[in-house]
C-alpha positions as CSV (number, residue, x, y, z in Angstrom):
1,M,-39.3,-26.0,3.0
2,A,-39.8,-22.1,3.0
3,A,-38.8,-22.3,6.8
4,S,-35.7,-24.0,6.1
5,A,-34.7,-20.9,3.7
6,Q,-35.5,-18.3,6.3
7,D,-33.0,-20.8,8.8
8,A,-30.5,-20.7,6.2
9,G,-30.3,-17.2,6.3
10,T,-29.7,-16.6,9.8
11,R,-27.5,-19.6,10.9
12,A,-23.7,-19.0,10.7
13,G,-22.3,-19.6,7.6
14,P,-22.2,-18.1,3.9
15,A,-25.9,-16.8,3.2
16,L,-27.3,-18.9,0.2
17,V,-28.2,-17.0,-3.1
18,A,-29.9,-18.2,-6.0
19,L,-29.4,-16.8,-9.0
20,L,-32.3,-17.7,-11.6
21,A,-32.0,-17.6,-15.4
22,F,-32.4,-14.1,-16.9
23,E,-35.3,-13.4,-19.1
24,S,-34.7,-11.3,-22.6
25,N,-36.1,-10.0,-25.6
26,Q,-35.0,-11.2,-28.9
27,G,-32.3,-8.7,-29.4
28,A,-30.5,-9.7,-25.9
29,A,-31.1,-13.5,-26.0
30,E,-27.6,-14.4,-27.0
31,A,-26.1,-12.2,-24.5
32,A,-28.2,-13.0,-21.5
33,P,-26.8,-16.4,-20.4
34,A,-23.4,-14.9,-20.5
35,V,-24.3,-11.8,-18.3
36,N,-26.0,-14.1,-15.8
37,A,-22.8,-16.1,-15.6
38,L,-20.8,-12.9,-15.1
39,L,-23.1,-12.1,-12.1
40,A,-23.1,-15.4,-10.6
41,S,-19.1,-15.3,-10.4
42,R,-18.8,-11.6,-9.1
43,L,-21.4,-12.8,-6.1
44,G,-19.5,-16.1,-5.8
45,E,-16.2,-14.1,-4.9
46,S,-17.6,-13.1,-1.6
47,K,-16.9,-15.3,1.3
48,H,-19.9,-14.4,3.0
49,L,-22.5,-15.6,0.1
50,K,-22.7,-18.9,-1.7
51,V,-24.2,-18.4,-4.8
52,V,-26.4,-21.3,-6.9
53,S,-26.2,-20.7,-10.3
54,D,-29.1,-21.5,-13.1
55,R,-27.1,-24.4,-14.2
56,D,-26.9,-25.9,-10.6
57,I,-30.5,-25.2,-9.9
58,K,-31.7,-27.3,-13.2
59,A,-29.1,-29.9,-11.8
60,A,-30.7,-30.4,-8.4
61,L,-34.1,-30.1,-9.6
62,G,-36.0,-32.4,-11.7
63,L,-37.4,-31.7,-15.3
64,E,-40.9,-31.6,-14.1
65,R,-40.2,-29.6,-10.9
66,Q,-38.4,-27.2,-13.2
67,K,-41.4,-26.6,-15.6
68,Q,-43.6,-26.2,-12.3
69,L,-40.8,-23.7,-10.6
70,L,-38.6,-22.0,-13.2
71,G,-41.2,-20.6,-15.7
72,P,-41.5,-17.1,-15.4
73,C,-41.2,-16.3,-11.6
74,T,-41.8,-12.2,-10.5
75,D,-44.6,-12.7,-8.4
76,T,-44.2,-13.4,-4.5
77,S,-45.7,-16.6,-4.0
78,C,-44.1,-18.2,-6.8
79,L,-40.5,-16.8,-5.7
80,A,-41.4,-18.0,-2.1
81,E,-42.2,-21.5,-3.4
82,V,-38.9,-21.5,-5.4
83,S,-36.9,-20.3,-2.2
84,G,-38.3,-23.3,-0.4
85,A,-37.5,-25.6,-3.1
86,L,-34.1,-24.7,-2.9
87,G,-33.5,-23.9,0.5
88,A,-32.1,-20.2,-0.3
89,R,-32.8,-17.0,1.8
90,Y,-32.0,-15.0,-1.4
91,L,-33.4,-15.2,-5.0
92,V,-32.0,-13.2,-7.8
93,T,-34.3,-12.8,-10.8
94,G,-33.6,-10.3,-13.9
95,R,-33.7,-9.4,-17.5
96,L,-31.7,-8.0,-20.2
97,D,-33.3,-6.1,-23.0
98,K,-31.4,-4.6,-26.2
99,L,-33.4,-1.5,-27.1
100,G,-31.7,0.0,-30.3
101,K,-27.7,-0.4,-29.6
102,T,-28.4,-0.1,-25.7
103,Y,-28.5,-3.1,-23.3
104,V,-30.6,-2.6,-20.2
105,L,-29.8,-4.8,-17.2
106,T,-32.7,-5.0,-14.8
107,T,-32.7,-7.3,-11.7
108,S,-34.3,-7.8,-8.2
109,V,-32.8,-9.6,-4.9
110,Y,-35.9,-11.1,-3.3
111,D,-35.3,-11.8,0.5
112,S,-37.7,-15.0,1.3
113,S,-37.4,-14.2,4.9
114,R,-38.9,-10.8,5.0
115,G,-41.2,-11.6,1.7
116,V,-39.7,-8.3,0.0
117,A,-37.6,-7.5,-2.6
118,V,-34.5,-5.6,-0.8
119,S,-32.3,-4.3,-4.1
120,K,-33.4,-3.6,-7.6
121,P,-30.1,-2.6,-9.3
122,R,-30.1,-1.6,-12.9
123,A,-27.2,-0.9,-15.4
124,E,-27.0,0.0,-18.8
125,A,-24.3,-0.5,-21.8
126,S,-24.0,1.0,-25.0
127,S,-22.4,-2.2,-26.7
128,D,-21.2,-5.9,-26.2
129,D,-18.0,-4.7,-24.7
130,G,-19.8,-2.9,-22.0
131,L,-22.2,-5.6,-20.6
132,P,-19.3,-7.2,-18.6
133,G,-19.3,-3.5,-16.7
134,A,-22.4,-3.6,-16.7
135,A,-22.7,-7.0,-14.7
136,A,-20.0,-5.5,-12.2
137,R,-21.8,-2.5,-11.3
138,V,-25.0,-4.5,-10.6
139,A,-23.0,-6.8,-8.6
140,Q,-21.4,-4.5,-6.5
141,E,-24.6,-2.8,-5.7
142,M,-26.0,-6.5,-4.8
143,L,-22.8,-7.1,-2.5
144,G,-23.6,-4.1,-0.5
145,V,-27.0,-5.6,0.4
146,L,-26.4,-9.0,0.7
147,E,-23.2,-9.0,2.6
148,E,-24.7,-6.7,4.9
149,A,-27.6,-9.0,5.5
150,A,-25.3,-11.8,5.8
151,E,-22.8,-10.7,8.2
152,P,-20.8,-13.4,10.7
153,A,-23.0,-14.7,13.4
154,S,-19.9,-13.1,16.0
155,G,-21.8,-9.6,14.6
156,V,-18.6,-8.4,13.2
157,K,-19.9,-6.4,9.8
158,A,-19.0,-7.7,6.4
159,Q,-15.9,-5.8,4.9
160,G,-16.9,-3.1,2.4
161,L,-15.5,-3.6,-1.3
162,G,-14.6,0.4,-1.7
163,I,-11.4,0.4,0.1
164,S,-7.9,-0.7,-1.3
165,L,-4.3,-0.5,0.2
166,G,-1.5,-1.0,-2.1
167,L,2.2,-1.6,-2.1
168,K,4.5,-1.4,-5.4
169,F,8.2,-1.7,-5.6
170,G,9.9,-0.7,-8.9
171,N,12.8,1.0,-10.6
172,Q,12.7,4.7,-12.3
173,F,14.9,4.7,-15.3
174,L,15.9,8.3,-15.7
175,A,18.8,8.8,-18.2
176,S,18.5,4.8,-19.9
177,L,17.2,1.8,-19.6
178,A,20.4,0.5,-17.8
179,A,20.1,3.0,-14.8
180,L,19.0,1.8,-11.5
181,N,17.0,4.2,-9.2
182,P,15.0,1.9,-7.0
183,G,11.7,2.9,-5.2
184,A,8.3,2.1,-3.5
185,E,5.2,3.1,-3.3
186,L,2.4,3.2,-0.8
187,E,-1.3,3.6,-2.5
188,V,-4.6,3.8,-0.6
189,G,-7.4,3.5,-3.3
190,W,-11.3,4.0,-3.4
191,A,-13.1,1.8,-5.8
192,F,-15.9,4.5,-6.4
193,D,-17.2,2.2,-9.5
194,P,-15.9,-1.2,-10.4
195,E,-14.2,0.2,-13.3
196,W,-12.6,3.3,-11.8
197,L,-10.6,3.3,-8.8
198,A,-9.4,6.9,-7.1
199,F,-5.9,6.6,-5.3
200,L,-3.3,8.8,-3.3
201,Q,0.5,7.5,-3.5
202,V,3.5,8.4,-1.4
203,G,6.7,7.1,-2.4
204,F,10.4,7.4,-2.7
205,N,13.4,7.0,-5.2
206,L,16.9,6.8,-4.7
207,V,18.1,8.7,-7.9
208,H,21.8,8.6,-8.7
209,G,23.2,11.3,-10.8
210,Q,26.5,12.7,-12.1
211,S,27.5,16.2,-11.8
212,K,30.3,18.2,-12.8
213,D,32.9,17.3,-10.4
214,N,31.4,13.8,-8.7
215,A,28.4,11.3,-8.5
216,V,25.2,13.0,-7.0
217,D,22.7,11.3,-5.0
218,L,19.2,12.4,-4.3
219,T,16.1,10.8,-2.5
220,V,13.1,11.9,-4.2
221,V,9.6,11.9,-2.7
222,P,6.2,11.7,-5.2
223,S,2.7,12.6,-4.1
224,V,0.2,11.7,-6.3
225,L,-3.5,11.7,-6.6
226,G,-5.1,10.2,-9.3
227,V,-7.4,7.8,-10.8
228,R,-7.1,4.5,-12.9
229,K,-9.7,3.0,-15.3
230,L,-10.0,-0.7,-15.2
231,Y,-11.1,-3.0,-18.2
232,G,-12.5,-6.7,-17.8
233,V,-13.5,-6.3,-14.0
234,A,-15.6,-9.4,-14.3
235,D,-12.2,-11.6,-15.1
236,A,-9.4,-12.1,-13.1
237,F,-6.8,-10.1,-15.5
238,Q,-7.9,-6.5,-15.6
239,P,-5.8,-4.1,-17.7
240,Y,-6.0,-0.6,-16.8
241,W,-4.6,3.1,-17.4
242,G,-4.5,5.7,-15.3
243,L,-3.5,9.5,-14.6
244,G,-2.0,11.3,-11.5
245,M,-1.0,14.3,-10.6
246,G,0.8,16.0,-7.6
247,L,4.3,17.3,-6.5
248,T,7.9,15.6,-6.5
249,L,10.1,16.8,-3.7
250,S,14.0,15.9,-4.2
251,M,16.2,16.1,-1.0
252,G,20.1,16.6,-1.7
253,K,23.1,15.3,0.4
254,Y,22.3,18.3,3.1
255,G,18.6,17.0,3.4
256,P,15.5,18.8,3.0
257,F,16.7,22.3,5.0
258,R,19.4,23.4,2.4
259,E,18.6,21.6,-1.1
260,T,15.1,20.9,-1.5
261,G,13.2,21.6,-4.6
262,S,9.7,20.6,-5.6
263,I,8.1,20.4,-9.1
264,P,4.7,19.4,-10.6
265,T,4.3,16.1,-11.4
266,V,2.0,14.6,-14.3
267,I,2.0,10.7,-14.4
268,G,0.6,8.5,-16.9
269,M,0.4,4.9,-16.5
270,F,-0.9,1.7,-18.0
271,G,-0.7,-2.1,-16.7
272,F,-2.6,-4.8,-15.4
273,Q,-3.9,-6.3,-12.2
274,Y,-4.9,-10.1,-11.8
275,R,-6.9,-11.4,-9.1
276,F,-5.6,-14.2,-7.3
277,L,-7.9,-14.6,-4.5
278,P,-11.2,-12.3,-3.4
279,G,-9.7,-9.1,-2.6
280,L,-5.9,-9.7,-3.4
281,E,-4.5,-8.6,-6.5
282,G,-1.2,-8.4,-8.1
283,L,0.0,-5.9,-10.2
284,V,2.5,-5.0,-13.3
285,E,2.6,-1.2,-13.9
286,A,4.8,1.1,-16.6
287,S,4.4,5.0,-16.0
288,I,6.2,8.1,-17.2
289,N,6.1,11.5,-15.7
290,I,5.5,14.0,-18.2
291,A,6.3,16.7,-16.1
292,Q,10.2,15.7,-15.2
293,I,10.5,14.8,-18.9
294,V,9.5,18.8,-19.5
295,L,10.9,20.5,-16.3
296,G,13.7,18.1,-15.2
297,L,14.1,16.8,-11.7
298,S,16.8,19.1,-10.0
299,D,18.8,21.8,-11.2
300,Q,20.9,22.0,-14.7
301,E,24.2,21.1,-12.8
302,T,23.2,17.4,-12.0
303,G,21.5,17.1,-15.1
304,L,19.1,14.6,-13.3
305,G,15.6,14.3,-14.5
306,A,16.8,14.6,-18.1
307,G,16.0,11.4,-20.6
308,L,13.5,8.6,-20.3
309,N,11.6,9.1,-17.0
310,F,10.3,5.9,-17.3
311,D,9.1,3.4,-14.2
312,L,8.4,0.0,-14.2
313,S,6.8,-1.5,-11.0
314,L,5.4,-4.6,-9.3
315,G,3.1,-4.6,-6.4
316,A,0.2,-6.1,-4.7
317,L,-3.2,-4.4,-3.8
318,Y,-5.8,-5.8,-1.2
319,R,-9.4,-4.6,-1.5
320,F,-11.0,-4.6,1.9
């Protein structure tokens, strides 16, 4: 049986990962199963892995076999026997402890084909609300090791989870909610933490206004560098807020060489992302350009930039 577990990790197809029940102290006993389930869900999103949860393990093994194999199992011989019984190359063990008000999550990923622990992620949470984020951080560290080891048989390296590419379409409400100033933004992001995403956005807006004599149209090109803070990263629905800074370039009817002006851009944003498929997320976002409210978008003659400076956008984000 142990040999079959090793073969499972080398043949084509997703690598089998068995996630055993977490141990815990008394203070964390109620939270441990939920954290275990969150970790299984996060790992299960990878197309390179097939996760067998503790519930699946108990369903597959008889009661007597469970008693024999699924007690406290931390030594190498026990892990090898469990791996052989399940046919899984990787076994994930861990425990959750509550020390005062702080939760400490410690885990270990055992590779049966090599007979060693290949990763030992650890995370802390200062409250119950922080446990999903701690599970997400541990899962991301595990994925970095497991996906690299579980590369497709073709030899193509598993895609990383850090880089993202997004496209948003929306409207900029400058003077009133009835104003129509459509635009689009292209975003390149880097998730340096499951709850934090750094991004660079470059976009444009077609802005309509009225001068003293006639209608005025501007093409506005904002460039913003910022960060977003995500909540509920273990769930499909993820609210967020963010802050960005950069420059906005406005081009009048004579183009950038005659009537170009640039002003600082400070944007506050809030919205939510929804994960439809692993790696693919839709988003709804509202933002306010604080700098444009204070400084205006163009000159005093046109009056463009005064008023709401409120943006509403819909878009999609793909994580590589």
